[in-house]
VOTORLO-100907 format. One record per residue (C-alpha): residue number from 1; residue in three letters; z, x, y. Coordinates in Angstrom, 3 decimals, always signed. Last residue first. Layout:
<rs>
@k = NUM r = ALA w = Z u = X v = Y
...
</rs>
This chain:
<rs>
@k = 421 r = GLY w = -5.826 u = +18.500 v = +19.955
@k = 420 r = ARG w = -6.078 u = +20.451 v = +16.555
@k = 419 r = CYS w = -5.610 u = +17.429 v = +14.324
@k = 418 r = ILE w = -7.083 u = +14.845 v = +16.464
@k = 417 r = LYS w = -10.319 u = +16.580 v = +17.683
@k = 416 r = GLU w = -10.666 u = +18.371 v = +14.099
@k = 415 r = CYS w = -11.283 u = +15.338 v = +12.160
@k = 414 r = THR w = -11.363 u = +15.972 v = +8.610
@k = 413 r = LEU w = -9.338 u = +12.851 v = +7.351
@k = 412 r = ASP w = -10.152 u = +13.271 v = +3.777
@k = 411 r = GLY w = -8.435 u = +10.465 v = +1.793
@k = 410 r = PHE w = -9.113 u = +7.293 v = +3.920
@k = 409 r = PHE w = -6.106 u = +7.405 v = +5.987
@k = 408 r = PRO w = -6.073 u = +4.343 v = +8.079
@k = 407 r = ILE w = -5.884 u = +4.979 v = +11.970
@k = 406 r = LEU w = -4.971 u = +1.876 v = +13.550
@k = 405 r = LYS w = -4.616 u = +2.536 v = +17.466
@k = 404 r = MET w = -1.144 u = +2.011 v = +18.458
@k = 403 r = GLN w = -0.082 u = -1.400 v = +19.861
@k = 402 r = GLN w = +2.221 u = -2.141 v = +16.657
@k = 401 r = VAL w = +3.793 u = +1.197 v = +16.885
@k = 400 r = LYS w = +4.678 u = +0.646 v = +20.696
@k = 399 r = LYS w = +6.190 u = -2.617 v = +19.936
@k = 398 r = ILE w = +8.186 u = -1.365 v = +17.065
@k = 397 r = SER w = +9.466 u = +1.361 v = +19.538
@k = 396 r = ALA w = +10.406 u = -1.219 v = +22.180
@k = 395 r = ILE w = +12.011 u = -3.450 v = +19.443
@k = 394 r = MET w = +14.232 u = -0.590 v = +18.482
@k = 393 r = ASP w = +15.388 u = +0.300 v = +22.015
@k = 392 r = SER w = +16.193 u = -3.654 v = +22.776
@k = 391 r = MET w = +17.892 u = -3.672 v = +19.434
@k = 390 r = LEU w = +20.359 u = -0.826 v = +20.625
@k = 389 r = TYR w = +21.212 u = +1.670 v = +17.859
@k = 388 r = THR w = +24.774 u = +2.382 v = +16.856
@k = 387 r = LYS w = +26.194 u = +5.833 v = +16.832
@k = 386 r = ASN w = +28.756 u = +7.561 v = +14.532
@k = 385 r = PRO w = +27.108 u = +6.327 v = +11.215
@k = 384 r = GLY w = +23.528 u = +7.550 v = +12.242
@k = 383 r = TYR w = +20.557 u = +5.409 v = +13.324
@k = 382 r = PRO w = +21.333 u = +5.990 v = +16.986
@k = 381 r = SER w = +20.071 u = +9.793 v = +16.040
@k = 380 r = ARG w = +22.403 u = +12.426 v = +14.767
@k = 379 r = MET w = +22.072 u = +11.087 v = +11.119
@k = 378 r = VAL w = +18.333 u = +10.495 v = +11.535
@k = 377 r = SER w = +17.824 u = +14.174 v = +12.389
@k = 376 r = ASN w = +20.133 u = +15.551 v = +10.003
@k = 375 r = HIS w = +18.240 u = +13.789 v = +7.104
@k = 374 r = ILE w = +14.929 u = +15.037 v = +8.706
@k = 373 r = SER w = +16.318 u = +18.659 v = +8.737
@k = 372 r = GLN w = +17.689 u = +18.403 v = +5.155
@k = 371 r = ARG w = +14.392 u = +17.655 v = +3.798
@k = 370 r = ARG w = +12.448 u = +20.237 v = +5.772
@k = 369 r = PRO w = +15.041 u = +22.937 v = +4.648
@k = 368 r = GLY w = +14.742 u = +22.015 v = +1.138
@k = 367 r = GLN w = +10.861 u = +22.166 v = +1.099
@k = 366 r = HIS w = +10.661 u = +25.567 v = -0.915
@k = 365 r = GLY w = +7.358 u = +24.774 v = -2.267
@k = 364 r = PHE w = +4.362 u = +22.971 v = -0.785
@k = 363 r = ARG w = +1.345 u = +21.342 v = -2.490
@k = 362 r = TRP w = +2.750 u = +21.569 v = -6.132
@k = 361 r = GLU w = +6.237 u = +20.834 v = -5.252
@k = 360 r = SER w = +5.511 u = +17.494 v = -3.951
@k = 359 r = THR w = +8.666 u = +15.388 v = -3.069
@k = 358 r = ALA w = +8.142 u = +15.611 v = +0.764
@k = 357 r = SER w = +4.405 u = +15.315 v = +0.324
@k = 356 r = ILE w = +4.022 u = +13.413 v = +3.441
@k = 355 r = MET w = +7.126 u = +11.825 v = +4.611
@k = 354 r = HIS w = +5.790 u = +8.159 v = +4.788
@k = 353 r = TYR w = +7.472 u = +6.275 v = +7.341
@k = 352 r = PHE w = +8.051 u = +2.467 v = +7.225
@k = 351 r = VAL w = +7.652 u = -0.248 v = +9.993
@k = 350 r = ALA w = +8.689 u = -4.102 v = +9.441
@k = 349 r = ASN w = +8.680 u = -6.075 v = +12.773
@k = 348 r = SER w = +7.373 u = -9.422 v = +10.907
@k = 347 r = VAL w = +6.163 u = -12.586 v = +12.117
@k = 346 r = ASN w = +3.110 u = -11.403 v = +13.572
@k = 345 r = PHE w = +2.043 u = -10.424 v = +9.990
@k = 344 r = PRO w = +0.044 u = -6.948 v = +9.029
@k = 343 r = SER w = +3.345 u = -5.258 v = +8.486
@k = 342 r = LEU w = +3.476 u = -1.646 v = +9.455
@k = 341 r = PHE w = +2.884 u = +1.605 v = +7.479
@k = 340 r = ILE w = +3.162 u = +4.970 v = +9.107
@k = 339 r = GLU w = +1.733 u = +8.037 v = +7.558
@k = 338 r = PRO w = +2.881 u = +11.514 v = +8.843
@k = 337 r = GLY w = +0.346 u = +13.400 v = +10.670
@k = 336 r = CYS w = -2.964 u = +14.704 v = +10.443
@k = 335 r = LYS w = -3.369 u = +14.598 v = +6.813
@k = 334 r = ASP w = -6.655 u = +16.163 v = +5.141
@k = 333 r = CYS w = -6.762 u = +18.731 v = +7.897
@k = 332 r = ARG w = -6.364 u = +21.668 v = +5.828
@k = 331 r = GLY w = -3.837 u = +23.978 v = +7.169
@k = 330 r = PHE w = -1.055 u = +21.458 v = +6.936
@k = 329 r = ASN w = +1.880 u = +23.551 v = +7.623
@k = 328 r = GLN w = +2.116 u = +23.482 v = +11.247
@k = 327 r = GLY w = +1.337 u = +20.020 v = +12.165
@k = 326 r = ILE w = +3.400 u = +18.625 v = +9.126
@k = 325 r = TRP w = +6.450 u = +20.593 v = +10.533
@k = 324 r = GLN w = +5.951 u = +19.121 v = +13.895
@k = 323 r = ILE w = +5.940 u = +15.656 v = +12.865
@k = 322 r = ASP w = +9.080 u = +16.520 v = +10.658
@k = 321 r = GLN w = +10.995 u = +17.800 v = +13.691
@k = 320 r = ASP w = +9.809 u = +14.835 v = +15.504
@k = 319 r = MET w = +11.117 u = +12.002 v = +13.080
@k = 318 r = ALA w = +14.386 u = +11.139 v = +14.994
@k = 317 r = GLY w = +12.611 u = +11.089 v = +18.148
@k = 316 r = TRP w = +14.729 u = +8.268 v = +19.364
@k = 315 r = PHE w = +12.527 u = +5.600 v = +17.319
@k = 314 r = LEU w = +9.522 u = +6.519 v = +19.163
@k = 313 r = ASP w = +10.584 u = +7.325 v = +22.479
@k = 312 r = LYS w = +11.145 u = +11.017 v = +21.805
@k = 311 r = ASP w = +7.626 u = +11.166 v = +20.818
@k = 310 r = THR w = +6.073 u = +14.068 v = +18.703
@k = 309 r = GLY w = +2.239 u = +13.735 v = +17.905
@k = 308 r = LEU w = -0.357 u = +12.248 v = +15.769
@k = 307 r = PHE w = +1.977 u = +9.754 v = +14.336
@k = 306 r = ILE w = -0.669 u = +8.111 v = +11.942
@k = 305 r = THR w = -1.556 u = +4.590 v = +11.410
@k = 304 r = GLU w = -1.279 u = +1.978 v = +8.794
@k = 303 r = ARG w = -1.496 u = -1.919 v = +8.134
@k = 302 r = MET w = +0.049 u = -3.372 v = +5.088
@k = 301 r = TRP w = -2.340 u = -4.969 v = +2.792
@k = 300 r = SER w = -2.171 u = -8.494 v = +1.774
@k = 299 r = PHE w = -1.907 u = -10.660 v = -1.537
@k = 298 r = SER w = -2.207 u = -14.066 v = -2.994
@k = 297 r = ALA w = -2.260 u = -14.687 v = -6.653
@k = 296 r = ASN w = -4.815 u = -17.437 v = -7.255
@k = 295 r = GLU w = -7.266 u = -15.276 v = -9.045
@k = 294 r = TYR w = -4.847 u = -14.178 v = -11.517
@k = 293 r = LYS w = -6.790 u = -11.896 v = -13.911
@k = 292 r = LEU w = -8.727 u = -10.092 v = -11.078
@k = 291 r = PHE w = -5.656 u = -9.428 v = -9.192
@k = 290 r = TYR w = -3.740 u = -8.072 v = -12.254
@k = 289 r = GLU w = -6.772 u = -5.823 v = -13.373
@k = 288 r = ILE w = -7.023 u = -4.422 v = -9.926
@k = 287 r = THR w = -3.342 u = -3.619 v = -10.136
@k = 286 r = LYS w = -4.481 u = -1.251 v = -12.849
@k = 285 r = GLY w = -5.530 u = +1.466 v = -10.224
@k = 284 r = GLY w = -2.004 u = +1.936 v = -8.900
@k = 283 r = SER w = -2.115 u = +5.637 v = -9.655
@k = 282 r = ASP w = -5.631 u = +6.799 v = -9.299
@k = 281 r = TYR w = -8.868 u = +4.883 v = -10.262
@k = 280 r = SER w = -11.659 u = +6.752 v = -12.009
@k = 279 r = LYS w = -15.203 u = +5.409 v = -11.698
@k = 278 r = GLY w = -17.328 u = +5.333 v = -14.884
@k = 277 r = GLN w = -17.741 u = +1.480 v = -15.118
@k = 276 r = ARG w = -13.872 u = +1.321 v = -14.471
@k = 275 r = MET w = -11.479 u = +3.634 v = -15.326
@k = 274 r = THR w = -7.525 u = +3.317 v = -15.071
@k = 273 r = GLN w = -4.321 u = +4.840 v = -13.642
@k = 272 r = GLY w = -1.307 u = +3.037 v = -14.176
@k = 271 r = VAL w = +0.503 u = +0.525 v = -11.830
@k = 270 r = ASN w = +0.637 u = -2.424 v = -14.132
@k = 269 r = PHE w = +1.483 u = -6.223 v = -13.647
@k = 268 r = HIS w = +0.844 u = -7.835 v = -16.818
@k = 267 r = ASP w = +4.431 u = -8.541 v = -17.755
@k = 266 r = ILE w = +5.081 u = -9.650 v = -14.136
@k = 265 r = THR w = +3.103 u = -12.776 v = -14.785
@k = 264 r = ASP w = +5.727 u = -15.459 v = -15.407
@k = 263 r = TYR w = +8.147 u = -14.132 v = -12.704
@k = 262 r = LEU w = +5.207 u = -13.265 v = -10.280
@k = 261 r = GLN w = +6.578 u = -16.155 v = -7.845
@k = 260 r = PRO w = +9.508 u = -14.106 v = -7.070
@k = 259 r = GLY w = +7.371 u = -11.999 v = -4.755
@k = 258 r = LEU w = +6.543 u = -8.484 v = -5.395
@k = 257 r = CYS w = +6.603 u = -5.577 v = -2.476
@k = 256 r = ILE w = +4.542 u = -2.545 v = -3.186
@k = 255 r = PHE w = +4.879 u = +0.717 v = -1.328
@k = 254 r = GLY w = +4.152 u = +4.089 v = -3.262
@k = 253 r = ILE w = +1.878 u = +3.142 v = -5.942
@k = 252 r = TRP w = -0.787 u = +2.309 v = -3.655
@k = 251 r = CYS w = -2.428 u = -1.104 v = -4.320
@k = 250 r = PHE w = -5.917 u = -1.638 v = -5.182
@k = 249 r = ARG w = -8.892 u = -2.147 v = -3.137
@k = 248 r = ALA w = -10.493 u = +1.573 v = -2.579
@k = 247 r = PHE w = -13.227 u = +1.699 v = -0.221
@k = 246 r = LEU w = -12.350 u = +5.375 v = +0.404
@k = 245 r = ALA w = -9.097 u = +6.448 v = -1.271
@k = 244 r = PRO w = -6.063 u = +5.554 v = +0.664
@k = 243 r = HIS w = -4.576 u = +2.899 v = -1.817
@k = 242 r = LYS w = -3.798 u = -0.321 v = -0.070
@k = 241 r = ARG w = -0.089 u = -0.264 v = +1.090
@k = 240 r = CYS w = +1.331 u = -3.313 v = -0.698
@k = 239 r = VAL w = +2.094 u = -7.149 v = -0.173
@k = 238 r = VAL w = +2.103 u = -9.318 v = -3.204
@k = 237 r = ASP w = +2.811 u = -12.856 v = -3.786
@k = 236 r = ARG w = +2.389 u = -13.816 v = -0.289
@k = 235 r = SER w = +4.306 u = -16.277 v = +1.580
@k = 234 r = ASN w = +5.161 u = -13.817 v = +4.453
@k = 233 r = LEU w = +5.963 u = -10.810 v = +2.244
@k = 232 r = LEU w = +7.630 u = -8.869 v = +4.465
@k = 231 r = THR w = +8.838 u = -11.705 v = +6.638
@k = 230 r = VAL w = +10.717 u = -13.362 v = +3.844
@k = 229 r = SER w = +11.900 u = -10.411 v = +2.056
@k = 228 r = ASP w = +13.649 u = -8.714 v = +5.009
@k = 227 r = PHE w = +13.260 u = -5.979 v = +7.417
@k = 226 r = PRO w = +14.845 u = -3.965 v = +10.220
@k = 225 r = SER w = +13.055 u = -0.793 v = +11.448
@k = 224 r = LEU w = +12.314 u = +2.620 v = +10.312
@k = 223 r = PRO w = +12.209 u = +2.209 v = +6.660
@k = 222 r = PHE w = +11.953 u = +5.303 v = +4.624
@k = 221 r = VAL w = +9.096 u = +6.477 v = +2.266
@k = 220 r = ASP w = +9.485 u = +10.100 v = +0.582
@k = 219 r = GLY w = +11.086 u = +8.704 v = -2.807
@k = 218 r = ASP w = +8.179 u = +6.281 v = -3.573
@k = 217 r = LEU w = +9.179 u = +2.809 v = -2.727
@k = 216 r = LEU w = +8.920 u = -0.491 v = -4.633
@k = 215 r = LEU w = +10.157 u = -3.604 v = -3.057
@k = 214 r = ILE w = +11.243 u = -6.628 v = -5.293
@k = 213 r = ALA w = +11.547 u = -10.427 v = -4.216
@k = 212 r = THR w = +14.757 u = -12.319 v = -5.646
@k = 211 r = GLY w = +14.192 u = -16.123 v = -6.814
@k = 210 r = ASN w = +16.646 u = -15.296 v = -9.535
@k = 209 r = GLY w = +13.980 u = -14.969 v = -12.152
@k = 208 r = LEU w = +12.355 u = -12.209 v = -9.937
@k = 207 r = TYR w = +15.656 u = -10.267 v = -10.244
@k = 206 r = GLN w = +16.242 u = -10.008 v = -13.816
@k = 205 r = LYS w = +12.410 u = -10.197 v = -14.562
@k = 204 r = ALA w = +12.077 u = -6.985 v = -12.732
@k = 203 r = LYS w = +14.743 u = -4.697 v = -14.337
@k = 202 r = LEU w = +13.447 u = -3.096 v = -17.269
@k = 201 r = SER w = +9.736 u = -3.648 v = -17.518
@k = 200 r = ILE w = +9.380 u = -3.064 v = -13.645
@k = 199 r = ALA w = +11.334 u = +0.291 v = -14.142
@k = 198 r = TRP w = +9.280 u = +1.446 v = -16.980
@k = 197 r = ASN w = +6.003 u = +0.681 v = -15.019
@k = 196 r = VAL w = +7.573 u = +2.834 v = -12.246
@k = 195 r = ILE w = +8.422 u = +5.528 v = -14.499
@k = 194 r = ASP w = +5.007 u = +5.672 v = -16.494
@k = 193 r = THR w = +3.135 u = +5.646 v = -13.129
@k = 192 r = ASN w = +4.951 u = +8.510 v = -11.484
@k = 191 r = ARG w = +4.886 u = +10.584 v = -14.757
@k = 190 r = ASP w = +1.213 u = +9.988 v = -15.079
@k = 189 r = SER w = +0.736 u = +10.964 v = -11.133
@k = 188 r = GLY w = +2.714 u = +14.182 v = -11.664
@k = 187 r = GLY w = +0.676 u = +15.234 v = -14.725
@k = 186 r = ALA w = +1.742 u = +14.763 v = -18.327
@k = 185 r = ASN w = +1.682 u = +18.098 v = -20.335
@k = 184 r = PRO w = +3.844 u = +16.151 v = -23.206
@k = 183 r = LYS w = +4.393 u = +12.552 v = -22.485
@k = 182 r = HIS w = +7.926 u = +11.758 v = -21.428
@k = 181 r = ARG w = +9.181 u = +8.690 v = -23.428
@k = 180 r = GLU w = +11.702 u = +10.652 v = -25.593
@k = 179 r = VAL w = +13.360 u = +11.717 v = -22.417
@k = 178 r = PRO w = +14.381 u = +8.249 v = -21.246
@k = 177 r = PHE w = +13.942 u = +7.623 v = -17.540
@k = 176 r = SER w = +17.167 u = +8.096 v = -15.994
@k = 175 r = HIS w = +18.867 u = +4.893 v = -14.347
@k = 174 r = LEU w = +21.143 u = +4.934 v = -11.471
@k = 173 r = GLY w = +22.210 u = +1.581 v = -9.871
@k = 172 r = ALA w = +22.875 u = +1.957 v = -6.397
@k = 171 r = ASN w = +26.388 u = +1.821 v = -4.424
@k = 170 r = HIS w = +25.648 u = +3.851 v = -1.681
@k = 169 r = ALA w = +28.100 u = +6.433 v = -2.400
@k = 168 r = LEU w = +27.825 u = +6.137 v = -6.271
@k = 167 r = ALA w = +23.994 u = +6.734 v = -6.173
@k = 166 r = VAL w = +24.555 u = +9.838 v = -3.988
@k = 165 r = ASP w = +27.391 u = +11.220 v = -6.180
@k = 164 r = ARG w = +25.090 u = +10.759 v = -9.307
@k = 163 r = MET w = +22.329 u = +12.358 v = -7.576
@k = 162 r = ASN w = +24.454 u = +15.373 v = -6.812
@k = 161 r = GLN w = +25.765 u = +15.251 v = -10.300
@k = 160 r = THR w = +22.051 u = +15.735 v = -11.470
@k = 159 r = PRO w = +20.204 u = +12.925 v = -13.323
@k = 158 r = PRO w = +18.684 u = +13.401 v = -16.400
@k = 157 r = ARG w = +14.947 u = +13.171 v = -15.622
@k = 156 r = ASP w = +12.442 u = +10.940 v = -14.037
@k = 155 r = VAL w = +14.942 u = +9.174 v = -11.598
@k = 154 r = PHE w = +15.218 u = +5.743 v = -10.787
@k = 153 r = LEU w = +17.471 u = +4.068 v = -8.073
@k = 152 r = GLU w = +18.283 u = +0.502 v = -7.903
@k = 151 r = LEU w = +19.558 u = -0.962 v = -4.843
@k = 150 r = ALA w = +20.748 u = -4.609 v = -4.868
@k = 149 r = VAL w = +20.913 u = -7.841 v = -2.948
@k = 148 r = LEU w = +19.348 u = -6.652 v = +0.513
@k = 147 r = ASP w = +18.827 u = -9.709 v = +2.967
@k = 146 r = ILE w = +18.662 u = -7.590 v = +6.272
@k = 145 r = ALA w = +17.540 u = -4.270 v = +4.956
@k = 144 r = LEU w = +18.074 u = -1.865 v = +7.850
@k = 143 r = LYS w = +21.457 u = -0.193 v = +7.272
@k = 142 r = ARG w = +21.630 u = -0.148 v = +3.599
@k = 141 r = ILE w = +17.871 u = +0.905 v = +3.417
@k = 140 r = LEU w = +18.502 u = +3.655 v = +5.794
@k = 139 r = TYR w = +21.310 u = +5.073 v = +3.838
@k = 138 r = LEU w = +19.448 u = +4.838 v = +0.504
@k = 137 r = GLN w = +16.576 u = +6.564 v = +1.568
@k = 136 r = LEU w = +18.724 u = +9.542 v = +3.373
@k = 135 r = ASP w = +20.830 u = +9.963 v = +0.317
@k = 134 r = ALA w = +17.401 u = +9.826 v = -1.859
@k = 133 r = LEU w = +15.726 u = +12.396 v = +0.494
@k = 132 r = VAL w = +18.879 u = +14.944 v = +0.153
@k = 131 r = HIS w = +19.045 u = +14.005 v = -3.643
@k = 130 r = HIS w = +15.661 u = +15.512 v = -4.428
@k = 129 r = GLU w = +15.930 u = +15.746 v = -8.226
@k = 128 r = THR w = +13.278 u = +13.320 v = -9.023
@k = 127 r = GLN w = +13.313 u = +10.051 v = -7.213
@k = 126 r = PHE w = +12.031 u = +6.342 v = -7.462
@k = 125 r = LEU w = +13.545 u = +3.847 v = -5.564
@k = 124 r = PHE w = +13.869 u = +0.106 v = -6.451
@k = 123 r = VAL w = +14.789 u = -2.289 v = -3.776
@k = 122 r = ALA w = +16.091 u = -5.830 v = -4.664
@k = 121 r = LEU w = +15.420 u = -8.291 v = -1.586
@k = 120 r = GLY w = +16.893 u = -11.964 v = -0.904
@k = 119 r = GLY w = +16.762 u = -15.055 v = -3.000
@k = 118 r = THR w = +15.906 u = -17.095 v = +0.070
@k = 117 r = PRO w = +12.454 u = -18.187 v = -1.276
@k = 116 r = ALA w = +10.146 u = -19.515 v = +1.628
@k = 115 r = LYS w = +10.131 u = -23.369 v = +2.115
@k = 114 r = ALA w = +6.695 u = -24.800 v = +1.697
@k = 113 r = ASN w = +4.073 u = -24.895 v = +4.556
@k = 112 r = LEU w = +2.432 u = -21.602 v = +3.782
@k = 111 r = ARG w = +2.580 u = -22.372 v = -0.121
@k = 110 r = ALA w = +1.073 u = -25.793 v = +0.462
@k = 109 r = ALA w = -1.732 u = -24.308 v = +2.749
@k = 108 r = SER w = -2.606 u = -21.786 v = -0.223
@k = 107 r = PRO w = -1.888 u = -18.166 v = +0.122
@k = 106 r = SER w = -4.206 u = -15.905 v = +1.868
@k = 105 r = ARG w = -6.215 u = -13.596 v = -0.326
@k = 104 r = GLU w = -7.058 u = -10.079 v = +0.761
@k = 103 r = VAL w = -10.417 u = -8.852 v = -0.597
@k = 102 r = LEU w = -11.582 u = -7.661 v = -4.101
@k = 101 r = LEU w = -15.359 u = -7.356 v = -4.285
@k = 100 r = GLU w = -15.712 u = -3.795 v = -5.581
@k = 99 r = ALA w = -13.149 u = -4.537 v = -8.359
@k = 98 r = PRO w = -15.590 u = -7.269 v = -9.344
@k = 97 r = ASP w = -17.759 u = -4.630 v = -10.831
@k = 96 r = ILE w = -21.245 u = -5.575 v = -10.077
@k = 95 r = THR w = -24.389 u = -5.603 v = -12.311
@k = 94 r = THR w = -27.684 u = -6.880 v = -10.441
@k = 93 r = PRO w = -30.233 u = -9.057 v = -11.878
@k = 92 r = ARG w = -33.741 u = -8.576 v = -10.428
@k = 91 r = GLY w = -34.834 u = -10.579 v = -7.860
@k = 90 r = THR w = -34.775 u = -14.614 v = -7.368
@k = 89 r = THR w = -31.200 u = -14.282 v = -7.745
@k = 88 r = LYS w = -28.818 u = -13.520 v = -10.629
@k = 87 r = THR w = -25.394 u = -12.038 v = -10.316
@k = 86 r = THR w = -23.658 u = -10.258 v = -13.333
@k = 85 r = ILE w = -19.900 u = -9.755 v = -13.370
@k = 84 r = VAL w = -18.100 u = -6.791 v = -14.987
@k = 83 r = SER w = -14.827 u = -6.685 v = -16.888
@k = 82 r = ARG w = -16.109 u = -5.258 v = -20.133
@k = 81 r = LYS w = -15.879 u = -7.500 v = -23.114
@k = 80 r = THR w = -19.828 u = -7.427 v = -23.532
@k = 79 r = THR w = -22.074 u = -10.022 v = -23.159
@k = 78 r = ALA w = -24.948 u = -11.533 v = -25.553
@k = 77 r = ALA w = -27.741 u = -13.301 v = -23.808
@k = 76 r = THR w = -28.929 u = -16.994 v = -23.731
@k = 75 r = ASN w = -25.633 u = -19.077 v = -23.761
@k = 74 r = THR w = -23.538 u = -16.384 v = -22.253
@k = 73 r = THR w = -26.065 u = -16.826 v = -18.965
@k = 72 r = ARG w = -24.569 u = -20.050 v = -17.753
@k = 71 r = ASN w = -20.783 u = -18.696 v = -17.894
@k = 70 r = THR w = -21.898 u = -15.538 v = -15.738
@k = 69 r = ILE w = -23.463 u = -17.853 v = -13.301
@k = 68 r = ASN w = -20.565 u = -19.899 v = -13.079
@k = 67 r = LYS w = -18.229 u = -16.690 v = -12.815
@k = 66 r = ILE w = -20.428 u = -15.298 v = -10.229
@k = 65 r = ARG w = -19.841 u = -18.343 v = -8.068
@k = 64 r = ASN w = -16.157 u = -18.569 v = -8.513
@k = 63 r = LEU w = -15.920 u = -14.885 v = -7.320
@k = 62 r = ILE w = -17.896 u = -15.458 v = -4.263
@k = 61 r = THR w = -16.336 u = -18.377 v = -3.060
@k = 60 r = THR w = -17.748 u = -21.715 v = -2.819
@k = 59 r = ASN w = -20.248 u = -23.626 v = -0.657
@k = 58 r = TYR w = -23.221 u = -21.201 v = -1.322
@k = 57 r = VAL w = -22.795 u = -17.506 v = -2.086
@k = 56 r = PRO w = -25.465 u = -14.552 v = -1.775
@k = 55 r = ILE w = -23.436 u = -11.503 v = -0.830
@k = 54 r = LEU w = -23.430 u = -11.287 v = +2.959
@k = 53 r = ILE w = -20.716 u = -13.692 v = +3.517
@k = 52 r = GLU w = -18.241 u = -12.536 v = +0.871
@k = 51 r = MET w = -18.508 u = -8.803 v = +2.041
@k = 50 r = ILE w = -17.821 u = -10.129 v = +5.678
@k = 49 r = ARG w = -14.243 u = -11.413 v = +4.411
@k = 48 r = SER w = -12.472 u = -9.297 v = +6.557
@k = 47 r = ARG w = -9.837 u = -6.298 v = +6.166
@k = 46 r = ASN w = -12.304 u = -4.061 v = +4.178
@k = 45 r = LEU w = -15.164 u = -4.604 v = +6.551
@k = 44 r = ILE w = -13.076 u = -3.920 v = +9.576
@k = 43 r = HIS w = -11.680 u = -0.772 v = +8.230
@k = 42 r = HIS w = -15.236 u = +0.257 v = +7.135
@k = 41 r = PHE w = -16.421 u = +0.097 v = +10.588
@k = 40 r = VAL w = -13.377 u = +1.815 v = +11.964
@k = 39 r = LYS w = -14.124 u = +4.505 v = +9.212
@k = 38 r = PHE w = -17.522 u = +4.956 v = +10.440
@k = 37 r = THR w = -16.797 u = +4.841 v = +14.215
@k = 36 r = ASN w = -14.258 u = +7.906 v = +13.357
@k = 35 r = LYS w = -16.729 u = +9.744 v = +11.899
@k = 34 r = LEU w = -19.391 u = +9.044 v = +14.640
@k = 33 r = GLU w = -16.500 u = +9.857 v = +16.959
@k = 32 r = TYR w = -16.081 u = +13.288 v = +15.640
@k = 31 r = LYS w = -19.829 u = +14.344 v = +15.756
@k = 30 r = ASN w = -20.302 u = +12.803 v = +19.068
@k = 29 r = THR w = -21.130 u = +9.176 v = +19.636
@k = 28 r = LYS w = -23.985 u = +7.114 v = +21.262
@k = 27 r = ILE w = -26.262 u = +7.456 v = +18.330
@k = 26 r = LEU w = -23.686 u = +5.896 v = +16.036
@k = 25 r = LEU w = -22.616 u = +2.852 v = +17.991
@k = 24 r = TYR w = -26.464 u = +1.840 v = +18.193
@k = 23 r = TYR w = -26.814 u = +2.300 v = +14.491
@k = 22 r = PHE w = -23.466 u = -0.131 v = +14.029
@k = 21 r = VAL w = -25.050 u = -2.710 v = +16.222
@k = 20 r = LEU w = -28.296 u = -2.628 v = +14.566
@k = 19 r = ILE w = -26.657 u = -2.592 v = +10.839
@k = 18 r = VAL w = -24.562 u = -5.547 v = +12.093
@k = 17 r = LEU w = -27.499 u = -7.701 v = +13.472
@k = 16 r = LEU w = -29.659 u = -6.774 v = +10.099
@k = 15 r = LEU w = -26.912 u = -8.208 v = +8.138
@k = 14 r = LEU w = -26.606 u = -11.422 v = +9.983
@k = 13 r = ILE w = -30.462 u = -11.803 v = +9.891
@k = 12 r = ILE w = -30.557 u = -11.254 v = +6.171
@k = 11 r = LYS w = -27.815 u = -13.743 v = +5.732
@k = 10 r = LYS w = -29.538 u = -16.385 v = +7.791
@k = 9 r = ILE w = -32.806 u = -15.843 v = +5.733
@k = 8 r = TYR w = -30.893 u = -15.972 v = +2.407
@k = 7 r = GLY w = -29.642 u = -19.443 v = +3.486
@k = 6 r = HIS w = -32.958 u = -20.570 v = +4.498
@k = 5 r = ARG w = -34.359 u = -19.947 v = +1.043
@k = 4 r = PRO w = -31.854 u = -22.446 v = -0.548
@k = 3 r = ILE w = -29.793 u = -20.784 v = -3.361
@k = 2 r = GLU w = -31.254 u = -21.649 v = -6.872
@k = 1 r = MET w = -28.909 u = -23.883 v = -9.146
</rs>
């Protein structure tokens, strides 16, 4: 079926209006603001369904439309097994990787109206030998996770006695990645994806089958506010931090929440790296394959911003020392401050802190004092065991974060105005 001509005209007019507005903003800005405007424009595109409007579709979603076109063309032309789609209009055909078209998928109305699973939350943590960070992570999760069912700590080498003591103190299961499964000369990303995939294959079905959601966290990601499985997922199958690469549309490996509805398909959920049409996708890239294969799987990205300066009113200044450390030690301006992930849903107050490169030895060595300082800061704050935080103060901090300007990290935040004040 040929798309009516007036449909093209409307879409062309809409596209031209968008371009004109964007161009007007660019010529009104200075160098920094031009960069920032582009990133904000990309953020709007990424979080909306504008791409679906601009690509020729008619009374159906883009992927279903493309699938129909592909099915019709297979009778007259040979097709490869590569995951590509071919759109055919009145002009020349264009081959598009469906990974470029992935947008957040809301759950069905029936799912939204259904009673949310109440099987609680299991948290999977991934560490190396940094027992101080593990102790802080486990402590904060025990304190802030409202419906916690279990803590599972996975380490990529035989655990030290310190790590054993930490797991015992917080009643966490401790699992060591089998030595024989290590790949020779594997890089950090390879080791990270291998242990996460191993953990999912080892333990995920046990929890998902009981109606329990799973939260996967890197070793340097900490909760700053109370959270639970129901409001974190908000009826979605997957909620994750979108990978920070520019225009990426897959899950970053360090923060992924999986709903119990994934029980039957979890064997196909993979966080490995991948290649598609000559493009390399970092750790988490294979989540693209899952979202493309299971078109009814709903997912949303966490929102994110960056703490650009210390603030004693934000979570009692517990992170201020680390924020100062980042400002003093990142000579390049690729990360202006710690990354903050916050829930995209109004029903949720979840806020998480990413202690940038805290587990990376390749970027910064000798980070022991930094890890210990953030541990001490948290324990001396109202989060600590000898003090009790007031919920009113907590809510004030959460609201402050929610009202901040969103500053997604796009992989190369070279913005001198932010970094250098």
